[in-house]
N, CA, C, O and CB atoms as a CASP TS submission, in Angstrom:
PFRMAT TS
TARGET T0000
AUTHOR 0000-0000-0000
METHOD Language model
MODEL 1
PARENT N/A
ATOM      1  N   MET     1     108.269   5.027 110.935  1.00  0.00           N
ATOM      2  CA  MET     1     107.180   5.424 109.639  1.00  0.00           C
ATOM      3  C   MET     1     107.511   5.490 108.136  1.00  0.00           C
ATOM      4  O   MET     1     108.434   6.227 107.788  1.00  0.00           O
ATOM      5  CB  MET     1     106.679   6.818 109.833  1.00  0.00           C
ATOM      6  N   ARG     2     106.658   4.595 106.986  1.00  0.00           N
ATOM      7  CA  ARG     2     107.115   4.763 105.925  1.00  0.00           C
ATOM      8  C   ARG     2     106.257   5.671 105.269  1.00  0.00           C
ATOM      9  O   ARG     2     105.036   5.743 105.410  1.00  0.00           O
ATOM     10  CB  ARG     2     107.342   3.663 105.352  1.00  0.00           C
ATOM     11  N   PHE     3     107.213   6.584 104.306  1.00  0.00           N
ATOM     12  CA  PHE     3     105.998   6.871 103.653  1.00  0.00           C
ATOM     13  C   PHE     3     106.067   7.162 102.022  1.00  0.00           C
ATOM     14  O   PHE     3     107.068   7.624 101.474  1.00  0.00           O
ATOM     15  CB  PHE     3     105.434   8.059 104.381  1.00  0.00           C
ATOM     16  N   LYS     4     104.849   6.817 101.343  1.00  0.00           N
ATOM     17  CA  LYS     4     104.775   6.461 100.134  1.00  0.00           C
ATOM     18  C   LYS     4     104.281   7.763  99.302  1.00  0.00           C
ATOM     19  O   LYS     4     103.605   8.743  99.616  1.00  0.00           O
ATOM     20  CB  LYS     4     103.910   5.243 100.057  1.00  0.00           C
ATOM     21  N   CYS     5     105.018   7.275  97.905  1.00  0.00           N
ATOM     22  CA  CYS     5     104.727   8.188  97.111  1.00  0.00           C
ATOM     23  C   CYS     5     103.639   7.736  96.359  1.00  0.00           C
ATOM     24  O   CYS     5     103.432   6.525  96.290  1.00  0.00           O
ATOM     25  CB  CYS     5     105.759   8.575  96.412  1.00  0.00           C
ATOM     26  N   PHE     6     102.766   8.698  95.668  1.00  0.00           N
ATOM     27  CA  PHE     6     101.167   8.464  95.167  1.00  0.00           C
ATOM     28  C   PHE     6     100.978   8.044  93.769  1.00  0.00           C
ATOM     29  O   PHE     6     100.135   7.328  93.228  1.00  0.00           O
ATOM     30  CB  PHE     6     100.293   9.805  95.272  1.00  0.00           C
ATOM     31  N   THR     7     102.321   8.896  93.206  1.00  0.00           N
ATOM     32  CA  THR     7     102.376   8.831  91.947  1.00  0.00           C
ATOM     33  C   THR     7     103.053   7.670  91.472  1.00  0.00           C
ATOM     34  O   THR     7     102.538   6.943  90.623  1.00  0.00           O
ATOM     35  CB  THR     7     102.876   9.904  91.500  1.00  0.00           C
ATOM     36  N   CYS     8     103.879   7.509  91.836  1.00  0.00           N
ATOM     37  CA  CYS     8     104.297   5.690  91.472  1.00  0.00           C
ATOM     38  C   CYS     8     104.539   4.479  92.772  1.00  0.00           C
ATOM     39  O   CYS     8     105.239   3.495  92.529  1.00  0.00           O
ATOM     40  CB  CYS     8     106.039   5.680  90.602  1.00  0.00           C
ATOM     41  N   GLY     9     103.919   4.655  94.092  1.00  0.00           N
ATOM     42  CA  GLY     9     103.884   3.838  95.160  1.00  0.00           C
ATOM     43  C   GLY     9     105.423   3.235  95.420  1.00  0.00           C
ATOM     44  O   GLY     9     105.493   2.153  96.002  1.00  0.00           O
ATOM     45  N   ALA    10     106.426   3.776  95.086  1.00  0.00           N
ATOM     46  CA  ALA    10     107.625   3.927  96.012  1.00  0.00           C
ATOM     47  C   ALA    10     107.791   4.286  97.636  1.00  0.00           C
ATOM     48  O   ALA    10     107.468   5.462  97.799  1.00  0.00           O
ATOM     49  CB  ALA    10     108.267   4.864  95.424  1.00  0.00           C
ATOM     50  N   GLU    11     108.153   3.711  98.770  1.00  0.00           N
ATOM     51  CA  GLU    11     108.074   3.884  99.764  1.00  0.00           C
ATOM     52  C   GLU    11     109.713   4.312 100.208  1.00  0.00           C
ATOM     53  O   GLU    11     110.769   4.046  99.635  1.00  0.00           O
ATOM     54  CB  GLU    11     107.346   2.781 100.275  1.00  0.00           C
ATOM     55  N   PHE    12     109.442   5.085 101.472  1.00  0.00           N
ATOM     56  CA  PHE    12     110.560   5.933 101.713  1.00  0.00           C
ATOM     57  C   PHE    12     110.529   5.872 103.201  1.00  0.00           C
ATOM     58  O   PHE    12     109.534   5.499 103.822  1.00  0.00           O
ATOM     59  CB  PHE    12     110.468   7.421 101.069  1.00  0.00           C
ATOM     60  N   ASP    13     111.830   6.312 103.848  1.00  0.00           N
ATOM     61  CA  ASP    13     111.645   5.902 105.572  1.00  0.00           C
ATOM     62  C   ASP    13     111.542   7.218 106.396  1.00  0.00           C
ATOM     63  O   ASP    13     111.155   7.329 107.559  1.00  0.00           O
ATOM     64  CB  ASP    13     113.115   4.973 106.273  1.00  0.00           C
ATOM     65  N   ASN    14     112.124   8.546 105.238  1.00  0.00           N
ATOM     66  CA  ASN    14     111.473   9.492 106.401  1.00  0.00           C
ATOM     67  C   ASN    14     111.194  10.454 104.661  1.00  0.00           C
ATOM     68  O   ASN    14     111.409  10.271 103.462  1.00  0.00           O
ATOM     69  CB  ASN    14     112.865  10.359 108.213  1.00  0.00           C
ATOM     70  N   ILE    15     110.542  11.590 105.660  1.00  0.00           N
ATOM     71  CA  ILE    15     109.844  12.730 104.113  1.00  0.00           C
ATOM     72  C   ILE    15     110.987  13.532 103.996  1.00  0.00           C
ATOM     73  O   ILE    15     110.655  14.717 104.038  1.00  0.00           O
ATOM     74  CB  ILE    15     108.184  14.023 104.384  1.00  0.00           C
ATOM     75  N   GLU    16     112.185  13.382 103.867  1.00  0.00           N
ATOM     76  CA  GLU    16     112.773  13.966 103.438  1.00  0.00           C
ATOM     77  C   GLU    16     113.581  13.272 101.657  1.00  0.00           C
ATOM     78  O   GLU    16     114.104  13.748 100.650  1.00  0.00           O
ATOM     79  CB  GLU    16     113.450  14.267 104.671  1.00  0.00           C
ATOM     80  N   GLN    17     113.274  12.154 102.116  1.00  0.00           N
ATOM     81  CA  GLN    17     113.604  11.306 100.857  1.00  0.00           C
ATOM     82  C   GLN    17     112.593  11.570  99.721  1.00  0.00           C
ATOM     83  O   GLN    17     112.652  11.861  98.526  1.00  0.00           O
ATOM     84  CB  GLN    17     113.584   9.722 101.205  1.00  0.00           C
ATOM     85  N   LEU    18     111.141  11.210 101.123  1.00  0.00           N
ATOM     86  CA  LEU    18     109.581  11.831  99.715  1.00  0.00           C
ATOM     87  C   LEU    18     110.174  12.874  99.111  1.00  0.00           C
ATOM     88  O   LEU    18     110.305  12.848  97.887  1.00  0.00           O
ATOM     89  CB  LEU    18     107.737  12.656 100.404  1.00  0.00           C
ATOM     90  N   ALA    19     110.551  13.774  99.733  1.00  0.00           N
ATOM     91  CA  ALA    19     110.571  15.048  99.383  1.00  0.00           C
ATOM     92  C   ALA    19     111.549  15.490  97.515  1.00  0.00           C
ATOM     93  O   ALA    19     111.411  16.118  96.465  1.00  0.00           O
ATOM     94  CB  ALA    19     111.351  15.711 100.916  1.00  0.00           C
ATOM     95  N   GLY    20     112.519  14.545  98.296  1.00  0.00           N
ATOM     96  CA  GLY    20     113.402  14.563  97.054  1.00  0.00           C
ATOM     97  C   GLY    20     112.720  13.759  96.260  1.00  0.00           C
ATOM     98  O   GLY    20     112.236  14.254  95.242  1.00  0.00           O
ATOM     99  N   HIS    21     112.562  12.614  96.487  1.00  0.00           N
ATOM    100  CA  HIS    21     112.008  11.824  94.944  1.00  0.00           C
ATOM    101  C   HIS    21     110.740  12.648  94.612  1.00  0.00           C
ATOM    102  O   HIS    21     110.351  12.255  93.512  1.00  0.00           O
ATOM    103  CB  HIS    21     111.486   9.895  95.097  1.00  0.00           C
ATOM    104  N   LYS    22     109.967  13.571  95.061  1.00  0.00           N
ATOM    105  CA  LYS    22     108.778  14.385  94.346  1.00  0.00           C
ATOM    106  C   LYS    22     109.469  15.395  93.859  1.00  0.00           C
ATOM    107  O   LYS    22     108.743  16.249  93.350  1.00  0.00           O
ATOM    108  CB  LYS    22     107.539  14.926  95.231  1.00  0.00           C
ATOM    109  N   ARG    23     110.611  15.624  93.821  1.00  0.00           N
ATOM    110  CA  ARG    23     110.767  16.515  92.938  1.00  0.00           C
ATOM    111  C   ARG    23     111.369  16.136  91.405  1.00  0.00           C
ATOM    112  O   ARG    23     111.638  16.773  90.387  1.00  0.00           O
ATOM    113  CB  ARG    23     111.520  17.397  93.611  1.00  0.00           C
ATOM    114  N   GLN    24     111.421  14.760  91.826  1.00  0.00           N
ATOM    115  CA  GLN    24     111.793  14.203  90.468  1.00  0.00           C
ATOM    116  C   GLN    24     110.742  13.922  89.411  1.00  0.00           C
ATOM    117  O   GLN    24     110.874  13.965  88.188  1.00  0.00           O
ATOM    118  CB  GLN    24     112.451  12.977  90.670  1.00  0.00           C
ATOM    119  N   HIS    25     109.577  13.601  90.197  1.00  0.00           N
ATOM    120  CA  HIS    25     108.516  13.418  89.175  1.00  0.00           C
ATOM    121  C   HIS    25     108.358  15.350  88.533  1.00  0.00           C
ATOM    122  O   HIS    25     108.669  15.841  87.448  1.00  0.00           O
ATOM    123  CB  HIS    25     106.780  12.571  90.153  1.00  0.00           C
ATOM    124  N   GLN    26     107.997  15.725  89.278  1.00  0.00           N
ATOM    125  CA  GLN    26     108.071  17.336  89.378  1.00  0.00           C
ATOM    126  C   GLN    26     108.864  17.976  87.782  1.00  0.00           C
ATOM    127  O   GLN    26     108.361  18.673  86.901  1.00  0.00           O
ATOM    128  CB  GLN    26     109.219  17.790  91.014  1.00  0.00           C
ATOM    129  N   ALA    27     110.379  17.350  87.908  1.00  0.00           N
ATOM    130  CA  ALA    27     111.138  18.250  87.078  1.00  0.00           C
ATOM    131  C   ALA    27     111.082  17.408  85.732  1.00  0.00           C
ATOM    132  O   ALA    27     111.834  17.747  84.818  1.00  0.00           O
ATOM    133  CB  ALA    27     112.713  18.595  87.678  1.00  0.00           C
ATOM    134  N   SER    28     110.351  16.482  85.591  1.00  0.00           N
ATOM    135  CA  SER    28     109.874  15.803  84.322  1.00  0.00           C
ATOM    136  C   SER    28     109.134  16.440  83.733  1.00  0.00           C
ATOM    137  O   SER    28     108.647  17.386  84.352  1.00  0.00           O
ATOM    138  CB  SER    28     109.300  14.689  84.390  1.00  0.00           C
ATOM    139  N   PRO    29     108.760  16.258  82.472  1.00  0.00           N
ATOM    140  CA  PRO    29     107.405  17.019  81.772  1.00  0.00           C
ATOM    141  C   PRO    29     106.447  16.077  81.574  1.00  0.00           C
ATOM    142  O   PRO    29     106.800  14.898  81.563  1.00  0.00           O
ATOM    143  CB  PRO    29     107.625  17.728  80.313  1.00  0.00           C
ATOM    144  N   LYS    30     105.101  16.412  81.385  1.00  0.00           N
ATOM    145  CA  LYS    30     104.375  15.505  81.280  1.00  0.00           C
ATOM    146  C   LYS    30     104.298  14.841  80.265  1.00  0.00           C
ATOM    147  O   LYS    30     103.808  13.712  80.263  1.00  0.00           O
ATOM    148  CB  LYS    30     103.509  15.773  81.529  1.00  0.00           C
ATOM    149  N   GLY    31     104.953  15.655  78.809  1.00  0.00           N
ATOM    150  CA  GLY    31     105.243  14.559  77.607  1.00  0.00           C
ATOM    151  C   GLY    31     106.775  14.904  76.975  1.00  0.00           C
ATOM    152  O   GLY    31     107.645  15.629  77.459  1.00  0.00           O
ATOM    153  N   PRO    32     106.791  14.147  75.760  1.00  0.00           N
ATOM    154  CA  PRO    32     107.983  14.902  75.304  1.00  0.00           C
ATOM    155  C   PRO    32     107.600  16.297  74.646  1.00  0.00           C
ATOM    156  O   PRO    32     108.539  17.067  74.849  1.00  0.00           O
ATOM    157  CB  PRO    32     108.786  14.018  74.264  1.00  0.00           C
ATOM    158  N   TYR    33     106.779  16.797  74.073  1.00  0.00           N
ATOM    159  CA  TYR    33     106.252  18.278  73.714  1.00  0.00           C
ATOM    160  C   TYR    33     105.169  18.670  74.268  1.00  0.00           C
ATOM    161  O   TYR    33     104.145  18.108  74.656  1.00  0.00           O
ATOM    162  CB  TYR    33     105.977  18.512  72.396  1.00  0.00           C
ATOM    163  N   GLY    34     105.642  19.964  74.240  1.00  0.00           N
ATOM    164  CA  GLY    34     104.428  20.940  75.095  1.00  0.00           C
ATOM    165  C   GLY    34     105.063  22.313  74.933  1.00  0.00           C
ATOM    166  O   GLY    34     106.206  22.621  74.597  1.00  0.00           O
ATOM    167  N   VAL    35     103.928  23.108  75.290  1.00  0.00           N
ATOM    168  CA  VAL    35     104.441  24.514  75.092  1.00  0.00           C
ATOM    169  C   VAL    35     102.954  25.173  76.060  1.00  0.00           C
ATOM    170  O   VAL    35     101.804  24.734  76.068  1.00  0.00           O
ATOM    171  CB  VAL    35     104.666  25.074  73.040  1.00  0.00           C
ATOM    172  N   THR    36     103.511  26.291  76.764  1.00  0.00           N
ATOM    173  CA  THR    36     102.784  26.616  77.833  1.00  0.00           C
ATOM    174  C   THR    36     102.313  28.308  77.657  1.00  0.00           C
ATOM    175  O   THR    36     103.048  29.293  77.597  1.00  0.00           O
ATOM    176  CB  THR    36     103.712  26.254  79.162  1.00  0.00           C
ATOM    177  N   CYS    37     100.856  28.227  77.604  1.00  0.00           N
ATOM    178  CA  CYS    37     100.116  29.520  76.966  1.00  0.00           C
ATOM    179  C   CYS    37     100.796  30.607  77.989  1.00  0.00           C
ATOM    180  O   CYS    37     101.123  30.594  79.176  1.00  0.00           O
ATOM    181  CB  CYS    37      98.153  29.479  77.033  1.00  0.00           C
ATOM    182  N   LEU    38     100.842  31.592  76.869  1.00  0.00           N
ATOM    183  CA  LEU    38     101.563  32.740  77.735  1.00  0.00           C
ATOM    184  C   LEU    38     100.027  33.215  77.949  1.00  0.00           C
ATOM    185  O   LEU    38     100.331  34.167  78.668  1.00  0.00           O
ATOM    186  CB  LEU    38     102.901  33.999  76.884  1.00  0.00           C
ATOM    187  N   GLY    39      98.947  33.273  77.897  1.00  0.00           N
ATOM    188  CA  GLY    39      97.869  33.830  78.014  1.00  0.00           C
ATOM    189  C   GLY    39      97.364  33.380  79.323  1.00  0.00           C
ATOM    190  O   GLY    39      97.254  34.167  80.263  1.00  0.00           O
ATOM    191  N   CYS    40      97.047  32.101  79.408  1.00  0.00           N
ATOM    192  CA  CYS    40      96.512  31.393  81.189  1.00  0.00           C
ATOM    193  C   CYS    40      97.799  30.636  81.960  1.00  0.00           C
ATOM    194  O   CYS    40      97.775  30.426  83.172  1.00  0.00           O
ATOM    195  CB  CYS    40      95.045  29.824  81.016  1.00  0.00           C
ATOM    196  N   GLY    41      98.955  30.245  81.076  1.00  0.00           N
ATOM    197  CA  GLY    41      99.969  29.882  81.460  1.00  0.00           C
ATOM    198  C   GLY    41      99.806  28.184  81.885  1.00  0.00           C
ATOM    199  O   GLY    41     100.633  27.577  82.565  1.00  0.00           O
ATOM    200  N   ARG    42      98.779  27.704  81.423  1.00  0.00           N
ATOM    201  CA  ARG    42      98.226  26.231  81.258  1.00  0.00           C
ATOM    202  C   ARG    42      98.923  25.566  80.226  1.00  0.00           C
ATOM    203  O   ARG    42      99.061  26.296  79.244  1.00  0.00           O
ATOM    204  CB  ARG    42      96.713  26.153  80.908  1.00  0.00           C
ATOM    205  N   GLY    43      99.438  24.381  80.094  1.00  0.00           N
ATOM    206  CA  GLY    43      99.991  23.599  79.515  1.00  0.00           C
ATOM    207  C   GLY    43      99.288  23.083  78.206  1.00  0.00           C
ATOM    208  O   GLY    43      98.203  22.532  78.392  1.00  0.00           O
ATOM    209  N   ILE    44      99.807  23.191  76.719  1.00  0.00           N
ATOM    210  CA  ILE    44      99.445  22.978  75.793  1.00  0.00           C
ATOM    211  C   ILE    44     100.174  21.986  74.898  1.00  0.00           C
ATOM    212  O   ILE    44     101.141  22.318  74.212  1.00  0.00           O
ATOM    213  CB  ILE    44      99.271  23.976  75.452  1.00  0.00           C
ATOM    214  N   PRO    45      99.474  20.267  74.945  1.00  0.00           N
ATOM    215  CA  PRO    45     100.422  19.509  74.432  1.00  0.00           C
ATOM    216  C   PRO    45     100.156  19.429  73.255  1.00  0.00           C
ATOM    217  O   PRO    45      99.110  19.678  72.656  1.00  0.00           O
ATOM    218  CB  PRO    45     100.608  18.392  74.938  1.00  0.00           C
ATOM    219  N   ILE    46     101.371  18.980  72.823  1.00  0.00           N
ATOM    220  CA  ILE    46     101.809  19.089  70.846  1.00  0.00           C
ATOM    221  C   ILE    46     101.981  17.662  71.041  1.00  0.00           C
ATOM    222  O   ILE    46     102.233  17.150  72.131  1.00  0.00           O
ATOM    223  CB  ILE    46     103.596  20.171  69.992  1.00  0.00           C
ATOM    224  N   GLY    47     101.791  16.838  69.596  1.00  0.00           N
ATOM    225  CA  GLY    47     102.222  15.636  69.163  1.00  0.00           C
ATOM    226  C   GLY    47     103.956  15.593  68.661  1.00  0.00           C
ATOM    227  O   GLY    47     104.792  16.345  69.162  1.00  0.00           O
ATOM    228  N   PRO    48     104.145  14.987  68.028  1.00  0.00           N
ATOM    229  CA  PRO    48     105.392  14.670  67.712  1.00  0.00           C
ATOM    230  C   PRO    48     105.694  15.205  66.193  1.00  0.00           C
ATOM    231  O   PRO    48     106.698  15.525  65.557  1.00  0.00           O
ATOM    232  CB  PRO    48     105.559  13.152  67.909  1.00  0.00           C
ATOM    233  N   GLU    49     104.221  15.127  65.943  1.00  0.00           N
ATOM    234  CA  GLU    49     104.536  15.991  64.727  1.00  0.00           C
ATOM    235  C   GLU    49     105.167  17.338  64.214  1.00  0.00           C
ATOM    236  O   GLU    49     105.812  17.714  63.236  1.00  0.00           O
ATOM    237  CB  GLU    49     103.677  16.107  64.384  1.00  0.00           C
ATOM    238  N   LYS    50     104.626  17.904  65.436  1.00  0.00           N
ATOM    239  CA  LYS    50     104.764  19.340  66.068  1.00  0.00           C
ATOM    240  C   LYS    50     106.181  19.639  66.359  1.00  0.00           C
ATOM    241  O   LYS    50     106.410  20.753  66.830  1.00  0.00           O
ATOM    242  CB  LYS    50     103.944  19.494  67.431  1.00  0.00           C
ATOM    243  N   ALA    51     107.066  18.919  66.179  1.00  0.00           N
ATOM    244  CA  ALA    51     108.267  19.177  66.819  1.00  0.00           C
ATOM    245  C   ALA    51     109.263  19.968  66.309  1.00  0.00           C
ATOM    246  O   ALA    51     110.292  20.209  66.939  1.00  0.00           O
ATOM    247  CB  ALA    51     108.783  18.169  67.054  1.00  0.00           C
ATOM    248  N   ASN    52     109.008  20.428  65.109  1.00  0.00           N
ATOM    249  CA  ASN    52     109.393  21.569  64.541  1.00  0.00           C
ATOM    250  C   ASN    52     108.463  21.533  63.252  1.00  0.00           C
ATOM    251  O   ASN    52     108.147  20.840  62.285  1.00  0.00           O
ATOM    252  CB  ASN    52     110.983  21.640  64.306  1.00  0.00           C
ATOM    253  N   TYR    53     108.157  23.186  64.118  1.00  0.00           N
ATOM    254  CA  TYR    53     106.280  23.598  64.029  1.00  0.00           C
ATOM    255  C   TYR    53     106.951  24.999  63.428  1.00  0.00           C
ATOM    256  O   TYR    53     108.168  25.081  63.262  1.00  0.00           O
ATOM    257  CB  TYR    53     104.923  23.767  65.997  1.00  0.00           C
ATOM    258  N   SER    54     106.277  25.809  63.198  1.00  0.00           N
ATOM    259  CA  SER    54     106.068  27.567  62.913  1.00  0.00           C
ATOM    260  C   SER    54     104.791  27.584  62.730  1.00  0.00           C
ATOM    261  O   SER    54     104.061  26.829  62.087  1.00  0.00           O
ATOM    262  CB  SER    54     106.825  28.366  61.545  1.00  0.00           C
ATOM    263  N   GLY    55     104.503  28.849  63.575  1.00  0.00           N
ATOM    264  CA  GLY    55     102.929  28.945  62.851  1.00  0.00           C
ATOM    265  C   GLY    55     102.184  29.333  64.184  1.00  0.00           C
ATOM    266  O   GLY    55     102.733  29.395  65.284  1.00  0.00           O
ATOM    267  N   GLN    56     100.862  29.584  63.928  1.00  0.00           N
ATOM    268  CA  GLN    56      99.530  29.669  64.934  1.00  0.00           C
ATOM    269  C   GLN    56      99.407  28.724  65.420  1.00  0.00           C
ATOM    270  O   GLN    56      99.437  27.765  64.649  1.00  0.00           O
ATOM    271  CB  GLN    56      98.261  29.923  64.504  1.00  0.00           C
ATOM    272  N   LEU    57      99.148  28.320  67.311  1.00  0.00           N
ATOM    273  CA  LEU    57      99.027  27.196  67.864  1.00  0.00           C
ATOM    274  C   LEU    57      97.898  28.235  68.912  1.00  0.00           C
ATOM    275  O   LEU    57      98.068  29.394  69.290  1.00  0.00           O
ATOM    276  CB  LEU    57     100.589  26.286  68.423  1.00  0.00           C
ATOM    277  N   THR    58      96.676  27.235  69.182  1.00  0.00           N
ATOM    278  CA  THR    58      95.427  27.717  69.875  1.00  0.00           C
ATOM    279  C   THR    58      95.131  27.655  71.212  1.00  0.00           C
ATOM    280  O   THR    58      93.935  27.501  71.458  1.00  0.00           O
ATOM    281  CB  THR    58      94.475  27.170  69.417  1.00  0.00           C
ATOM    282  N   CYS    59      96.023  27.746  72.331  1.00  0.00           N
ATOM    283  CA  CYS    59      95.014  27.380  73.662  1.00  0.00           C
ATOM    284  C   CYS    59      94.033  26.859  73.914  1.00  0.00           C
ATOM    285  O   CYS    59      93.035  27.572  74.020  1.00  0.00           O
ATOM    286  CB  CYS    59      94.622  28.065  74.184  1.00  0.00           C
ATOM    287  N   SER    60      93.899  25.236  74.138  1.00  0.00           N
ATOM    288  CA  SER    60      92.539  24.252  74.223  1.00  0.00           C
ATOM    289  C   SER    60      91.930  24.845  75.257  1.00  0.00           C
ATOM    290  O   SER    60      90.720  24.626  75.298  1.00  0.00           O
ATOM    291  CB  SER    60      92.719  22.583  74.531  1.00  0.00           C
ATOM    292  N   HIS    61      92.560  25.826  76.486  1.00  0.00           N
ATOM    293  CA  HIS    61      92.057  26.614  77.695  1.00  0.00           C
ATOM    294  C   HIS    61      91.271  27.878  77.761  1.00  0.00           C
ATOM    295  O   HIS    61      90.068  28.020  77.981  1.00  0.00           O
ATOM    296  CB  HIS    61      93.057  26.912  78.355  1.00  0.00           C
ATOM    297  N   CYS    62      92.190  28.763  77.529  1.00  0.00           N
ATOM    298  CA  CYS    62      91.608  29.874  76.911  1.00  0.00           C
ATOM    299  C   CYS    62      91.272  30.347  75.610  1.00  0.00           C
ATOM    300  O   CYS    62      90.740  31.457  75.582  1.00  0.00           O
ATOM    301  CB  CYS    62      92.131  30.569  77.206  1.00  0.00           C
ATOM    302  N   ARG    63      91.433  29.845  74.678  1.00  0.00           N
ATOM    303  CA  ARG    63      91.695  29.954  73.412  1.00  0.00           C
ATOM    304  C   ARG    63      92.553  31.297  72.502  1.00  0.00           C
ATOM    305  O   ARG    63      92.401  31.412  71.286  1.00  0.00           O
ATOM    306  CB  ARG    63      90.448  29.783  73.035  1.00  0.00           C
ATOM    307  N   ARG    64      93.242  32.028  73.129  1.00  0.00           N
ATOM    308  CA  ARG    64      94.021  32.550  72.492  1.00  0.00           C
ATOM    309  C   ARG    64      94.796  32.151  72.054  1.00  0.00           C
ATOM    310  O   ARG    64      95.433  31.286  72.656  1.00  0.00           O
ATOM    311  CB  ARG    64      94.325  33.152  72.784  1.00  0.00           C
ATOM    312  N   THR    65      95.159  32.549  70.801  1.00  0.00           N
ATOM    313  CA  THR    65      96.158  32.092  69.835  1.00  0.00           C
ATOM    314  C   THR    65      97.516  32.927  69.980  1.00  0.00           C
ATOM    315  O   THR    65      97.610  34.141  70.158  1.00  0.00           O
ATOM    316  CB  THR    65      95.561  32.230  68.359  1.00  0.00           C
ATOM    317  N   MET    66      98.405  32.114  69.879  1.00  0.00           N
ATOM    318  CA  MET    66      99.924  31.927  69.974  1.00  0.00           C
ATOM    319  C   MET    66     100.860  31.659  68.342  1.00  0.00           C
ATOM    320  O   MET    66     100.794  30.842  67.424  1.00  0.00           O
ATOM    321  CB  MET    66     100.087  30.469  71.045  1.00  0.00           C
ATOM    322  N   THR    67     101.713  32.889  68.677  1.00  0.00           N
ATOM    323  CA  THR    67     102.678  32.497  67.191  1.00  0.00           C
ATOM    324  C   THR    67     103.693  31.953  67.664  1.00  0.00           C
ATOM    325  O   THR    67     104.404  32.713  68.322  1.00  0.00           O
ATOM    326  CB  THR    67     103.256  33.714  66.166  1.00  0.00           C
ATOM    327  N   VAL    68     104.140  30.565  67.544  1.00  0.00           N
ATOM    328  CA  VAL    68     104.977  30.122  68.073  1.00  0.00           C
ATOM    329  C   VAL    68     106.208  29.197  66.614  1.00  0.00           C
ATOM    330  O   VAL    68     105.965  28.777  65.482  1.00  0.00           O
ATOM    331  CB  VAL    68     104.123  29.279  69.294  1.00  0.00           C
ATOM    332  N   VAL    69     107.542  29.246  67.511  1.00  0.00           N
ATOM    333  CA  VAL    69     108.260  28.585  66.514  1.00  0.00           C
ATOM    334  C   VAL    69     108.961  27.251  67.232  1.00  0.00           C
ATOM    335  O   VAL    69     110.075  27.423  67.725  1.00  0.00           O
ATOM    336  CB  VAL    69     109.342  29.639  65.846  1.00  0.00           C
ATOM    337  N   ILE    70     108.672  26.624  67.270  1.00  0.00           N
ATOM    338  CA  ILE    70     109.276  24.914  67.836  1.00  0.00           C
ATOM    339  C   ILE    70     110.406  24.386  67.067  1.00  0.00           C
ATOM    340  O   ILE    70     110.350  24.343  65.838  1.00  0.00           O
ATOM    341  CB  ILE    70     108.067  23.585  67.634  1.00  0.00           C
ATOM    342  N   GLU    71     111.510  23.950  67.774  1.00  0.00           N
ATOM    343  CA  GLU    71     112.831  23.159  66.836  1.00  0.00           C
ATOM    344  C   GLU    71     112.972  22.255  67.561  1.00  0.00           C
ATOM    345  O   GLU    71     113.044  22.575  68.747  1.00  0.00           O
ATOM    346  CB  GLU    71     114.333  23.833  66.541  1.00  0.00           C
ATOM    347  N   ASP    72     113.058  21.027  67.296  1.00  0.00           N
ATOM    348  CA  ASP    72     113.480  19.770  67.668  1.00  0.00           C
ATOM    349  C   ASP    72     112.507  19.663  69.157  1.00  0.00           C
ATOM    350  O   ASP    72     112.742  18.825  70.028  1.00  0.00           O
ATOM    351  CB  ASP    72     115.312  19.691  67.812  1.00  0.00           C
ATOM    352  N   GLY    73     111.727  20.375  69.214  1.00  0.00           N
ATOM    353  CA  GLY    73     110.569  19.740  70.457  1.00  0.00           C
ATOM    354  C   GLY    73     110.866  20.723  71.422  1.00  0.00           C
ATOM    355  O   GLY    73     110.590  20.419  72.582  1.00  0.00           O
ATOM    356  N   GLU    74     111.450  22.021  71.179  1.00  0.00           N
ATOM    357  CA  GLU    74     111.440  22.671  72.099  1.00  0.00           C
ATOM    358  C   GLU    74     111.195  24.275  71.723  1.00  0.00           C
ATOM    359  O   GLU    74     111.445  24.648  70.577  1.00  0.00           O
ATOM    360  CB  GLU    74     112.569  22.306  72.744  1.00  0.00           C
ATOM    361  N   VAL    75     110.707  25.198  72.706  1.00  0.00           N
ATOM    362  CA  VAL    75     109.764  26.451  71.766  1.00  0.00           C
ATOM    363  C   VAL    75     111.032  27.554  71.953  1.00  0.00           C
ATOM    364  O   VAL    75     111.621  27.919  72.971  1.00  0.00           O
ATOM    365  CB  VAL    75     107.802  27.157  72.663  1.00  0.00           C
ATOM    366  N   ALA    76     111.187  27.907  70.611  1.00  0.00           N
ATOM    367  CA  ALA    76     112.378  29.136  70.365  1.00  0.00           C
ATOM    368  C   ALA    76     111.744  30.112  70.510  1.00  0.00           C
ATOM    369  O   ALA    76     112.267  30.896  71.303  1.00  0.00           O
ATOM    370  CB  ALA    76     113.154  29.317  69.015  1.00  0.00           C
ATOM    371  N   VAL    77     110.835  30.427  70.095  1.00  0.00           N
ATOM    372  CA  VAL    77     110.065  31.563  69.555  1.00  0.00           C
ATOM    373  C   VAL    77     108.422  31.538  70.519  1.00  0.00           C
ATOM    374  O   VAL    77     107.896  30.456  70.778  1.00  0.00           O
ATOM    375  CB  VAL    77     109.886  31.271  67.630  1.00  0.00           C
ATOM    376  N   ALA    78     107.883  32.664  70.887  1.00  0.00           N
ATOM    377  CA  ALA    78     106.360  32.164  71.472  1.00  0.00           C
ATOM    378  C   ALA    78     106.045  33.772  71.781  1.00  0.00           C
ATOM    379  O   ALA    78     106.594  34.509  72.601  1.00  0.00           O
ATOM    380  CB  ALA    78     106.304  30.843  73.156  1.00  0.00           C
ATOM    381  N   ARG    79     104.948  34.066  70.819  1.00  0.00           N
ATOM    382  CA  ARG    79     103.888  35.297  71.436  1.00  0.00           C
ATOM    383  C   ARG    79     102.448  35.252  71.234  1.00  0.00           C
ATOM    384  O   ARG    79     101.691  34.383  70.801  1.00  0.00           O
ATOM    385  CB  ARG    79     104.194  36.661  70.834  1.00  0.00           C
ATOM    386  N   LEU    80     102.284  36.425  71.668  1.00  0.00           N
ATOM    387  CA  LEU    80     100.772  36.025  71.265  1.00  0.00           C
ATOM    388  C   LEU    80     100.055  36.571  70.840  1.00  0.00           C
ATOM    389  O   LEU    80     100.032  37.684  71.366  1.00  0.00           O
ATOM    390  CB  LEU    80     100.073  35.708  71.913  1.00  0.00           C
ATOM    391  N   GLY    81      99.210  36.442  69.960  1.00  0.00           N
ATOM    392  CA  GLY    81      98.445  36.736  68.416  1.00  0.00           C
ATOM    393  C   GLY    81      99.256  36.354  67.436  1.00  0.00           C
ATOM    394  O   GLY    81      98.907  36.476  66.262  1.00  0.00           O
TER
END
């Protein structure tokens, strides 16, 4: 029996191969830049223009505000408020 990845369409001979392949999809982020909201835990996508940013960021899901410092696309500091 063949197993197919619904994300990219690759096919595998056994479920173990498919499981290993699915981990690769989970390990990669949705985009190059993003912040996880400390209020609701959902992702807040940010563009490359905020790869080096310090200031307020509002979650589009729960509307809570976080103070963040982002350096080279990585979150250095994040706190609610």
